[in-house]
C-alpha positions, 0 to 999 in steps of 0.5 A: 635330126637332133645334134647333141652338144656337151663341153668337155672342155671344148664343145663336142657335137654328136648327131642322132644319126651318122650322116654317112650312114643315112646317105649310104642308105638312101643311095642304096634304096634309090640304086637297088630298089625294084622299079618294076613294082608300079606305084611303089615308093621309097619312104623315110620316117624319122622318130625320136629313137630311130630312123626307118627307110622302106624300099620296094624289094620283093626278094628274100635276102640276108644282110650278108647277101645284100652287097652281092645281090645289089650289084646285079640289079639296076646296073645302068643306074649304079654306073650313072651314080658312080659317075655323078660327081659330089661336093666332097664337103657335103657330108663330111666324107672324102667321097668323089661320086654319089656311089664311090665303091660298090659293096661298101654301102652296107658295111658303112651303114652297119659300122657307123650307125653301131659306133654312134648309137651302140646298136646295130641297124636292122634289115627286115623283109616285110611281107616279101615286098619291102625292105625295111632298114631301121637305124637307131638314134644315138642316145642323148649325152644328157639322159633325156 
């Protein structure tokens, strides 16, 4: 991931992606994917202009239904992640556990990514088998 820096008058760093949003996206993919699909994997691809996270998920949904639908799947895994302590300095947030509050992940992904890049992340269902999350990169302040 690139981190852009400008001096105005002091150094201001801007990452390509919100680390909180990427963290939430990965936690959501692990906690809410469909583990019954044999041989399927979560895949993360990083490009110059976007990040793509593929997660096995044969269910049809909308972005608005994601928090409600996800709470019903993998309850045991979600409760374990909610009890797993986390180094609070690891990603610059004040969270205490890997999964702090249920239903907060998608709003964090949407708001922090849109704030940084100016583009709302996109959730897409591919072939009724995978959920694809695209998070767009922040533009370079240098115009490159």
